[in-house]
C-alpha angles and dihedrals in degrees: 000000000000115000096240088052094047089054090054097039102052097053089046091053087049092052093046092049091050095048091049093051093053094085133266122346123260086258094055092046089049091049094049094051098040122126123190130212100194126115111294094238093052094049092047094046094049090047090053094044089055095047093046088053090062107026144032105250122221095182137018121168122165091194091060091037090229139123122187128189128221118269111273129199111248102180144270128283119198145113123274106277095018107149094207113029120190114261126213129210132175145182130193124231119201111192130184112219138184119006144251101025095039125209125202117222119194118192134159125214114213122196129183138189145125096260135021087251092055092051092084089054104050124084116272131215128210110209122197105167116050129125092252091051093044089049087054092047091051092047093053089043090052093053092043101042091107087065095047116140132177109325121240113249096236141041117250104254108160137074111262097208100264097126097100092047094047091048093051098051107102121228090237110154092018122128119254112248 
């Protein structure tokens, strides 16, 4: 690389790294905080369409305002040579709350265990802020932007108590991985 380019590229990379480390982008914050004033059926149908375009859906019920994806394999965790490594699975829940204005909440339940039977007994974790969930929130927001109302003042950062429901939904109709 030419010296004059190197002197330009290094500071640019430092600035980009700093900006990316400062938290979610303005678009992600806007998507997380968005509220929608449209008809409930339109908002839910659009939300479901976006989720179906990205994931297999195990459960979608407009009456309960809830969409749950199929369980997906997230990977294994273990030490080299571990005969039975820990396995992680996760599923995403998209919930429409309030109304009107409506607010979309996107969360992921992650379970781990050594066997499928142990999954229920291991500690679970509900995640609300990951790049994958942010991408889904932005995709939903992009499709519902025309229904946008006054934004909420904070990002949803807490579990809203869906873990028992998410665990109970069977994987019926989901593809075998």
